[in-house]
N, C-alpha and C positions, 0 to 999 in steps of 0.2 A: 190235317191236324188231328191230334188225339183229342178226346173229349174229357177234360179234367173234371167235369161235374158228374160224369156217369160212373156208376159203380164198376170197379175194375178188379179182376182177380189175376194176379201174376202166378203162373204155374211153373215150378222148377222141378225138373227130373221126374215128371209124371209120364208113365208109359202104359201101354196095353189097355186092357178092359177098364181098369180103374180110371185111367185118364179119360177114356171115352165117356164113361158114366159121369164123371165130374164135369167135363166140358159140356155135355148135353144138359145137365142140370143148370149150369151157368147160363146157357142159351135160353132155356125155358124160363129162367128168372130175369132175363133181360140184361144180364151182366156182360160187360166187355171182357174178353179173355185175351191175355197176352202170354204165350208160351215163351218163357225166357230161355234163350240158348246159353250154353256155358260161356260164350264169348261176351255175353251181356252181364255176367255176374259182377263185373266191376263198375257197372254204370249205377249212378245214384238212383234210389227208388223213385224219387221225385221225377226224374227224367223218364223212367219207364212207365209211370202212370200219367204222364202228360202235364205235370205241373209247370206253368209258364216260367216260374223262377228257376227251374232246372233245365230249361230247353237246350241250353248250350253247355251244360255241365260236362266236364271232362271225366273220363274213366278214372277210377281210384285203384289203389293197390288191392289185390285180392287173389283168391285162388278158387279153383273149381271144387265141387263136392258132388256126391252122388245121391244123397238122401233127398226124398221128396219134400217139397216145401210149397206152401201156398201163402200168398200175401194179399191182403184185402185193402182196397182203397175206396173211400166215399160210400160205404155201405150204410143203409139205414139199419136200425136194429131188427126190424122184421126180415129184411133181406138177409142179414147175417145169420139170424136164427134158422131161416129156411135153408140157406146154403150149407150151414154146418150140419143140419140133419141129412141133407143129400150126401155130403162127404162121408158121414158115418155109414149110410146105406151102401155107399160105393166101396167101403172097406177101410176108410179112415186115412188120414194123413197126420202124422205125429207133429210135424213142425208147421205152425201157422202163426201169422202175425198180421198186424194192422199197420198201415203207413200212418205215422204220426209226424208232427212238426219236428220232433227230435230225430227220428230215424230217416226222414225223407232225404237227407244228405248222405246217408250210408249206401254203400254198395250191397248187393245181395249177399256176397260172401261174408261181409261184416255182420249183417243181420243173422246169417246162418250161424256164425261163431257165437253170437250173443244168445241165440235160442238154445244152442247146444249147451252153453255154460249154465243157463237158467235151468234147463232140463236136468243136468248133472247135479246142480245144487238141490233141486226138489227131490231127486232120487236119494241123495245123501240124507236130507232131512227125514224122509220117510223111513229109511233104513235105521237111522238113529232113534226115531220114535218107536219103531217096531222092536228094537233091542231093549228099550226101556219099559216095555209092557210087562 
């Protein structure tokens, strides 16, 4: 059985040296690592992190994507701060999220779409702000 109370990081589309550095940092910090394969992108986040309420959850609609993404579950604030610093040292990952009661029922691909939409909205706001200077 997975450990729902242990801090977990879901890794999507991480490869090469960056992946090795991030995974090594996770191990050093005592985090559970789950490398999410593209065929798991439609599984609910809650199922992937071992939440009992999602143990039998069925796959959802969704599609694959190639961008790197990290998803954090059950981190303490010091763990998150330390791990984010390690991610930056490893070269950074643009798309990051935390499992919440709201998104625990979402598939990875749905979370990816939401993060991309948020990122686009922030970029649009920045551009509008820069044009008004």
